[in-house]
N, C-alpha and C positions, 0 to 999 in steps of 0.2 A: 153156929147158925143163929142162936138167940141174940148174940151181939150184933150180927149183921142185920137182923130184923129190927133191932133197936135203932141202929144207925139209919136205916131206911125210913123208919117212922119219924125220927127226928128231922131228917132233911125234908121229908114230905110236909111235915108241919111248918117248917121254915118257908118252904115254897108257897104253901097256902097263905101264909101271913104276908108274903111279899109280892104275889103275882095273882092274876085272875084265876079263879077256880077252873074255868074251862080249859086253860092251857095245862095246868097241872094234871087234870083228868085225862087229857089226851096223852100225855107222857106216861101216866100210870097205866092206861089201857094198852100202850105199846108193849108192856111187859108180857102180854098174851103172846105176841109174836115170838119173843125170846124164849118163853116157856115151851113153845112148840119146837123151836130149834134145838133146845136141850133134849126134849123127848126123842127127836130124830137122832141126835148124836148118841144117845144112850141105847139106841137100837130098838125102840118101841114102835118104829114104823111111822108112816105119814098118816095124819088124820084123814077122815073121809071128806069128800067134797062139801057136804053140808056144814060140817064143822068149820072148814076153812072159810066158807062163804059167810057164816055167822060171825066169825072172828074178824074177818075183813070189814064187815058192815059196822061192827062196834068201833073198830079203830078209825074207819073212814068217818063215821058220825061224830066221833070225838074231835077229829081234825076239823071237820066242817064247822062245828060249834065254836072251836077256838079261833077260827078265822073271822068270826063276826065281831 
């Protein structure tokens, strides 16, 4: 797990050096959606509506910022 985190950090740093920060942030925030999918797959259930709404707003906001 530590080596995976090291690889993610390395490639995130490379992306930040070569691309606009807003685009890298939007991709990073999409990890929230994948973490929820993993939680559901592990049997922890679906999050509440307010949690889904908040996550959707964060991802949507990041996407809107990256489009400017």
